[in-house]
Residue frames relative to the residue before (quaternion, step in Angstrom):
aa qw qx qy qz dx dy dz
M 1.0000 0.0000 0.0000 0.0000 0.00 0.00 0.00
L 0.2205 -0.7862 0.5688 0.0985 3.57 -1.00 0.86
V 0.1318 -0.7722 0.6190 0.0562 3.57 -0.83 1.05
V 0.0859 -0.7974 0.5973 0.0049 3.58 -0.65 1.17
E 0.3008 0.7360 -0.5293 0.2961 3.57 -0.21 1.31
D 0.2924 -0.7898 0.5154 0.1584 3.59 -0.71 1.07
E 0.5878 0.5389 -0.3797 0.4688 3.60 1.23 -0.21
R 0.3837 -0.7991 0.4092 0.2163 3.55 -0.10 1.33
T 0.6581 0.5196 -0.3237 0.4383 3.57 0.91 -0.90
L 0.6741 0.4808 -0.2928 0.4781 3.57 0.94 -0.89
A 0.6328 0.5339 -0.3346 0.4501 3.59 0.95 -0.84
A 0.6606 0.5061 -0.3056 0.4627 3.58 0.96 -0.88
S 0.6563 0.5131 -0.3082 0.4594 3.57 1.00 -0.83
V 0.6490 0.5046 -0.3133 0.4754 3.58 0.96 -0.87
R 0.6585 0.5093 -0.3121 0.4579 3.57 0.91 -0.91
Y 0.6475 0.5314 -0.3244 0.4395 3.58 0.88 -0.91
N 0.7090 0.4679 -0.2692 0.4538 3.56 0.83 -0.98
L 0.6410 0.5044 -0.3303 0.4750 3.59 1.04 -0.68
E 0.6644 0.4857 -0.3077 0.4775 3.59 0.95 -0.84
R 0.6146 0.5421 -0.3408 0.4608 3.57 1.08 -0.70
D 0.6895 0.4463 -0.2700 0.5025 3.58 1.17 -0.57
G 0.6651 -0.5682 0.2782 0.3967 3.56 1.28 0.24
Y 0.5604 0.6143 -0.3911 0.3945 3.60 1.24 0.09
E 0.3785 -0.6647 0.5862 0.2671 3.56 -1.24 0.53
V 0.1154 -0.8408 0.5289 -0.0093 3.56 -0.70 1.12
L 0.1380 -0.7326 0.6614 0.0823 3.53 -1.12 0.88
E 0.2406 -0.7808 0.5612 0.1323 3.58 -1.17 0.56
A 0.0014 0.7470 -0.6642 -0.0296 3.53 -1.30 0.53
A 0.2770 -0.7966 0.5209 0.1317 3.59 -0.95 0.88
D 0.7742 0.1930 -0.1548 0.5826 3.60 1.24 0.08
G 0.7010 -0.5258 0.3049 0.3732 3.53 -1.27 0.44
L 0.6660 0.5102 -0.3158 0.4432 3.59 0.87 -0.88
T 0.6445 0.5063 -0.3161 0.4778 3.58 0.99 -0.85
A 0.6278 0.5452 -0.3292 0.4474 3.57 1.04 -0.81
L 0.6567 0.5122 -0.3174 0.4534 3.61 0.94 -0.87
V 0.6378 0.5184 -0.3242 0.4684 3.57 0.98 -0.84
A 0.6780 0.4944 -0.2927 0.4584 3.58 0.89 -0.95
A 0.6468 0.5303 -0.3237 0.4424 3.58 0.98 -0.83
E 0.6992 0.4539 -0.2702 0.4818 3.59 0.97 -0.81
R 0.7025 0.4819 -0.2660 0.4511 3.58 1.02 -0.80
D 0.8162 0.3206 -0.1232 0.4645 3.57 0.82 -1.06
H 0.2583 -0.8102 0.4951 0.1780 3.61 1.27 -0.19
P 0.0114 0.8360 -0.5479 0.0268 3.63 0.61 1.08
D 0.5411 -0.6254 0.4602 0.3230 3.57 -1.22 0.53
L 0.7882 0.0056 0.0193 0.6151 3.58 1.23 -0.49
I 0.1972 -0.7660 0.5991 0.1241 3.58 -1.16 0.63
V 0.1751 -0.7220 0.6612 0.1046 3.55 -0.93 1.00
L 0.0248 -0.8683 0.4874 -0.0888 3.54 -0.23 1.35
D 0.3179 -0.7404 0.5638 0.1813 3.57 -0.68 1.12
L 0.4942 -0.6715 0.4685 0.2920 3.57 -1.05 0.77
M 0.7669 0.3257 -0.1679 0.5269 3.59 0.88 -0.98
L 0.1353 0.7935 -0.5731 0.1538 3.56 -0.32 1.29
P 0.5305 -0.6166 0.4591 0.3572 3.62 -1.12 0.51
G 0.8027 0.3023 -0.2222 0.4636 3.55 -1.09 0.75
M 0.7837 -0.1061 0.1287 0.5984 3.57 0.60 -1.15
D 0.3545 -0.7698 0.4813 0.2236 3.61 -0.59 1.06
G 0.7124 -0.4914 0.3128 0.3914 3.52 -1.33 0.33
L 0.5914 0.5756 -0.3686 0.4279 3.58 1.10 -0.61
E 0.6861 0.4682 -0.2821 0.4801 3.56 0.92 -0.92
V 0.6063 0.5414 -0.3530 0.4633 3.58 1.05 -0.73
C 0.6689 0.5000 -0.2963 0.4635 3.57 0.87 -0.97
R 0.6421 0.5314 -0.3244 0.4472 3.58 0.94 -0.89
R 0.6990 0.4617 -0.2792 0.4694 3.61 0.90 -0.88
V 0.6086 0.5431 -0.3544 0.4573 3.59 1.04 -0.73
R 0.6704 0.5285 -0.2964 0.4282 3.57 0.98 -0.88
T 0.5668 0.5956 -0.3979 0.4071 3.62 1.17 -0.24
H 0.8158 0.2016 -0.0989 0.5330 3.60 1.17 -0.41
S 0.7942 0.2480 -0.1228 0.5409 3.60 1.21 -0.10
N 0.2840 -0.7370 0.5895 0.1696 3.54 -1.24 0.64
V 0.2356 0.7975 -0.5233 0.1861 3.58 1.20 0.45
P 0.5032 -0.6425 0.4703 0.3358 3.65 -0.91 0.79
V 0.1175 -0.7885 0.6026 0.0376 3.56 -1.01 0.90
L 0.1201 -0.7550 0.6431 0.0445 3.55 -0.84 1.10
M 0.1798 -0.8240 0.5323 0.0736 3.57 -0.41 1.22
L 0.2028 -0.7694 0.5989 0.0902 3.56 -1.04 0.91
T 0.0931 0.7974 -0.5938 0.0538 3.58 -1.04 0.72
A 0.4283 -0.6803 0.5317 0.2664 3.53 -1.23 0.57
R 0.6529 0.4989 -0.3049 0.4814 3.57 1.30 -0.17
A 0.2841 -0.7875 0.5296 0.1364 3.54 -0.87 1.00
D 0.3470 0.7629 -0.4796 0.2598 3.57 1.30 0.18
E 0.4965 -0.6811 0.4547 0.2879 3.57 -0.82 1.03
T 0.6001 0.5810 -0.3604 0.4154 3.58 1.05 -0.72
D 0.6411 0.5235 -0.3227 0.4591 3.58 0.98 -0.85
R 0.6577 0.5100 -0.3160 0.4555 3.56 0.94 -0.87
V 0.6571 0.5146 -0.3102 0.4551 3.56 0.94 -0.89
V 0.6586 0.5009 -0.3114 0.4674 3.58 0.90 -0.93
G 0.6353 0.5392 -0.3266 0.4461 3.58 0.97 -0.86
L 0.6794 0.4742 -0.2863 0.4811 3.56 0.92 -0.88
E 0.6521 0.5320 -0.3183 0.4364 3.58 1.01 -0.76
V 0.7014 0.4400 -0.2865 0.4821 3.61 1.04 -0.63
G 0.7418 -0.4618 0.2156 0.4358 3.57 1.25 0.11
A 0.4429 0.6710 -0.4864 0.3420 3.63 1.19 0.06
D 0.3845 -0.7385 0.5118 0.2117 3.59 -1.06 0.74
D 0.7898 0.0017 0.0115 0.6132 3.57 1.16 -0.52
Y 0.2651 -0.7673 0.5764 0.0936 3.53 -1.29 0.49
L 0.0208 -0.7938 0.6077 -0.0144 3.60 -0.90 0.91
T 0.2611 -0.7934 0.5367 0.1197 3.57 -0.71 1.11
K 0.4056 -0.6994 0.5405 0.2328 3.57 -0.97 0.92
P 0.5707 -0.2297 -0.7882 0.0138 1.54 -2.01 1.50
F 0.1234 -0.7896 0.5982 0.0584 3.55 -1.11 0.66
G 0.4920 -0.6432 0.5008 0.3057 3.54 -1.27 0.43
M 0.5551 -0.6340 0.4241 0.3317 3.57 -1.03 0.74
R 0.5986 0.5543 -0.3722 0.4425 3.60 1.09 -0.57
E 0.6486 0.4962 -0.3225 0.4787 3.58 1.02 -0.74
L 0.6155 0.5425 -0.3465 0.4547 3.58 1.00 -0.78
I 0.6711 0.4956 -0.2972 0.4644 3.58 0.85 -1.00
A 0.6482 0.5270 -0.3210 0.4461 3.58 0.94 -0.88
R 0.6736 0.4850 -0.2982 0.4713 3.59 0.97 -0.85
V 0.6132 0.5405 -0.3423 0.4633 3.58 1.05 -0.74
R 0.6637 0.5017 -0.3087 0.4609 3.57 0.86 -0.93
A 0.6565 0.5213 -0.3141 0.4457 3.56 0.92 -0.93
L 0.6633 0.5015 -0.3097 0.4612 3.59 0.93 -0.86
L 0.6626 0.4990 -0.3094 0.4650 3.58 0.97 -0.82
R 0.6287 0.5226 -0.3405 0.4645 3.58 1.03 -0.74
R 0.6825 0.4922 -0.2958 0.4522 3.57 0.89 -0.92
S 0.7094 0.4517 -0.2631 0.4728 3.57 1.04 -0.71
G 0.4669 -0.6934 0.4312 0.3396 3.56 1.28 -0.20
M 0.5369 0.6439 -0.3964 0.3742 3.59 1.26 0.25
A 0.4721 0.6673 -0.4592 0.3478 3.60 1.20 -0.13
A 0.5661 -0.5989 0.4440 0.3517 3.52 -1.11 0.71
T 0.0444 -0.7969 0.6023 0.0100 3.56 -0.78 1.00
P 0.4497 -0.7016 0.4773 0.2789 3.57 -0.82 0.93
P 0.5672 -0.5829 0.4403 0.3803 3.58 -1.12 0.51
P 0.6448 -0.5006 0.3760 0.4384 3.60 -1.16 0.39
P 0.4938 -0.6933 0.4296 0.3017 3.59 -0.79 0.93
A 0.3198 -0.6987 0.6046 0.2098 3.53 -1.06 0.83
D 0.5929 -0.5816 0.4101 0.3769 3.57 -1.19 0.43
R 0.7952 0.1771 -0.0599 0.5768 3.55 1.15 -0.64
L 0.0975 -0.7845 0.6120 0.0221 3.56 -0.77 1.10
E 0.0613 -0.8062 0.5884 0.0087 3.58 -0.98 0.85
S 0.0753 0.7578 -0.6459 0.0537 3.53 -1.17 0.73
G 0.8021 -0.1138 0.0368 0.5850 3.56 -0.21 1.27
D 0.7934 -0.2474 0.1998 0.5190 3.57 -0.76 -1.03
L 0.5416 0.5997 -0.4058 0.4271 3.58 1.30 0.22
V 0.0320 -0.7749 0.6313 -0.0056 3.55 -0.99 0.92
V 0.0784 -0.7781 0.6228 0.0224 3.56 -0.86 1.02
D 0.1362 -0.7913 0.5950 0.0352 3.56 -0.52 1.25
L 0.2657 -0.8118 0.5016 0.1368 3.56 -0.16 1.31
G 0.6394 0.5511 -0.3287 0.4236 3.55 0.99 -0.80
R 0.7548 0.3674 -0.1902 0.5091 3.58 0.97 -0.88
G 0.3825 -0.7374 0.4767 0.2877 3.56 1.27 -0.29
E 0.5624 0.5893 -0.3753 0.4423 3.56 1.13 0.72
A 0.1061 -0.7717 0.6238 0.0648 3.55 -1.23 0.57
S 0.0678 -0.7976 0.5988 0.0246 3.54 -1.15 0.64
R 0.1771 -0.7498 0.6278 0.1109 3.51 -1.30 0.47
G 0.8373 -0.0171 -0.0315 0.5456 3.56 -0.62 1.14
G 0.7132 -0.4562 0.2513 0.4691 3.55 1.09 0.70
R 0.6539 0.4913 -0.3161 0.4809 3.57 1.26 -0.14
S 0.5013 -0.6819 0.4496 0.2856 3.54 -0.86 1.00
L 0.2786 -0.7406 0.5896 0.1618 3.56 -1.07 0.83
R 0.2924 -0.7427 0.5753 0.1788 3.56 -0.90 0.92
L 0.0605 0.8285 -0.5451 0.1128 3.54 -0.01 1.36
K 0.4530 -0.6265 0.5572 0.3030 3.51 -1.18 0.68
P 0.6998 -0.4956 0.2931 0.4228 3.63 -1.13 0.51
K 0.7175 0.4312 -0.2706 0.4754 3.61 0.82 -0.91
E 0.5773 0.5499 -0.3823 0.4671 3.59 1.14 -0.47
F 0.6396 0.5224 -0.3151 0.4677 3.57 1.01 -0.86
D 0.6719 0.4922 -0.2962 0.4676 3.59 0.89 -0.96
L 0.6491 0.5196 -0.3132 0.4590 3.58 1.01 -0.82
L 0.6483 0.5062 -0.3196 0.4704 3.59 0.94 -0.84
A 0.6446 0.5179 -0.3245 0.4593 3.58 0.93 -0.86
H 0.6521 0.5147 -0.3170 0.4577 3.59 0.97 -0.84
F 0.6500 0.5055 -0.3225 0.4668 3.59 0.95 -0.79
V 0.6796 0.4988 -0.3020 0.4452 3.58 0.85 -0.95
R 0.6390 0.5222 -0.3237 0.4627 3.59 1.13 -0.61
N 0.7832 0.2986 -0.1335 0.5288 3.60 1.18 -0.55
P 0.0505 0.8385 -0.5411 0.0400 3.62 0.70 1.00
G 0.8380 0.2303 -0.1754 0.4626 3.54 -1.08 0.82
R 0.6241 0.5429 -0.3418 0.4461 3.60 1.25 -0.09
V 0.3813 -0.7032 0.5465 0.2481 3.59 -0.89 0.90
L 0.0996 -0.7983 0.5940 0.0043 3.55 -0.72 1.16
S 0.3542 -0.7298 0.5411 0.2217 3.57 -0.74 1.01
R 0.6458 -0.5132 0.3865 0.4125 3.58 -1.22 0.37
T 0.6395 0.5274 -0.3260 0.4546 3.56 1.02 -0.78
Q 0.6463 0.5073 -0.3232 0.4695 3.59 0.95 -0.81
I 0.6532 0.5078 -0.3160 0.4644 3.57 0.98 -0.83
L 0.6268 0.5312 -0.3362 0.4604 3.58 0.97 -0.83
D 0.6714 0.5036 -0.3015 0.4524 3.59 0.87 -0.94
A 0.7171 0.4683 -0.2580 0.4471 3.57 0.90 -0.96
V 0.7755 0.3650 -0.1776 0.4835 3.60 0.91 -0.91
W 0.7747 0.3183 -0.1680 0.5199 3.57 0.95 -0.88
G 0.5102 -0.6633 0.4069 0.3662 3.59 1.22 -0.40
H 0.6306 -0.5761 0.3801 0.3549 3.56 -1.22 0.61
D 0.6754 0.5092 -0.3021 0.4397 3.61 1.13 -0.51
F 0.5102 0.6442 -0.4289 0.3752 3.59 1.26 -0.04
F 0.1457 -0.8229 0.5473 0.0447 3.57 -0.75 1.05
G 0.3870 0.7374 -0.4753 0.2838 3.59 1.18 0.39
D 0.6657 -0.5136 0.3814 0.3842 3.53 -1.38 0.13
E 0.5843 -0.5920 0.4263 0.3555 3.58 -1.15 0.61
R 0.5431 0.6217 -0.3998 0.3984 3.58 1.20 -0.37
T 0.4770 0.6514 -0.4366 0.3969 3.57 1.26 -0.28
V 0.6417 0.5204 -0.3180 0.4650 3.57 1.01 -0.83
D 0.6566 0.5239 -0.3171 0.4402 3.59 0.89 -0.93
V 0.6464 0.5249 -0.3178 0.4536 3.58 0.96 -0.86
H 0.7034 0.4580 -0.2749 0.4689 3.58 0.84 -0.94
V 0.6007 0.5336 -0.3633 0.4717 3.59 1.09 -0.59
R 0.6398 0.5226 -0.3290 0.4574 3.59 0.96 -0.83
W 0.6551 0.5039 -0.3087 0.4709 3.59 0.93 -0.87
L 0.6759 0.5001 -0.2967 0.4528 3.56 0.94 -0.92
R 0.6158 0.5500 -0.3457 0.4459 3.58 1.01 -0.75
E 0.6338 0.5510 -0.3333 0.4285 3.58 0.99 -0.78
K 0.7407 0.4193 -0.2181 0.4774 3.57 1.18 -0.52
I 0.7940 0.3023 -0.1703 0.4992 3.60 1.11 -0.46
E 0.6338 0.5389 -0.3394 0.4390 3.60 1.20 -0.29
P 0.5246 -0.6164 0.4773 0.3421 3.61 -1.02 0.73
E 0.7726 0.0253 0.0009 0.6344 3.58 1.06 -0.85
P 0.3373 -0.8019 0.4535 0.1935 3.62 0.01 1.26
P 0.6593 0.5010 -0.3485 0.4390 3.68 0.92 -0.68
Q 0.7532 0.2448 -0.1521 0.5913 3.60 1.27 -0.42
P 0.0794 -0.8614 0.5005 0.0336 3.58 0.51 1.18
V 0.1371 -0.7866 0.5984 0.0660 3.54 -1.06 0.81
R 0.6586 0.4816 -0.3105 0.4878 3.58 1.28 -0.16
I 0.7625 0.1649 -0.1027 0.6172 3.59 0.78 -0.98
V 0.0634 -0.8457 0.5287 -0.0351 3.53 -0.03 1.37
T 0.3858 -0.7051 0.5467 0.2346 3.56 -0.99 0.87
V 0.1512 -0.7540 0.6341 0.0804 3.58 -0.89 0.99
R 0.4118 -0.7758 0.4198 0.2287 3.52 -0.15 1.33
G 0.8423 0.1665 -0.1522 0.4896 3.53 -0.87 1.05
R 0.7482 0.3851 -0.2155 0.4955 3.60 1.24 -0.14
G 0.6682 -0.4767 0.3314 0.4652 3.62 0.90 -0.80
Y 0.6354 -0.5108 0.4084 0.4107 3.57 -0.93 -0.94
R 0.1432 -0.7583 0.6299 0.0878 3.53 -1.29 0.58
F 0.2696 -0.7517 0.5797 0.1620 3.55 -0.96 0.91
D 0.1619 -0.7856 0.5940 0.0615 3.56 -0.66 1.16
A 0.3574 -0.7620 0.5042 0.1934 3.55 -0.51 1.20
């Protein structure tokens, strides 16, 4: 993902929140650098400020559209309807007016990626998932460790299955909530922490020192097979 924003504090905040949600982020502070990055790195989405030094966001978007259909979320400090219309006409997919909340930014990014088909999608579920001595039988709704049945609550089972499907990948709490609890769940992210703690007690050799469900500070959790 490419963030094009010349206001350093805002760019850093946007990058932090996107990375916290599990995205890889590149930055550009002017239009020419953004064009080079877009052609070289082929980002899945561009967050593009309208007011940029040298070349404004409208021109950047217009040039990007000559060779790419990458989703573009345009940012502006101006709420004028004309600016929004022009931005959409040159190829922007969505528009966000400053100041904005980071939760809204993330929600719009997810929506654009879903519509473009670029959002991460899990592989079709197999009936049986295995990781070391862990076995998750999706068809029977059962899990075992070392041949012994695990007594898991429904969400613990779903959470374990999600981890086993995504070995080695850092998953943010928000991503886990969306995948396991669903996009309509409005509970606190601490729900994930509680269920991870319960799950560790059942699958970790030493729960206080987990080696399977590892905490990645500031980002989320990683399942090590």
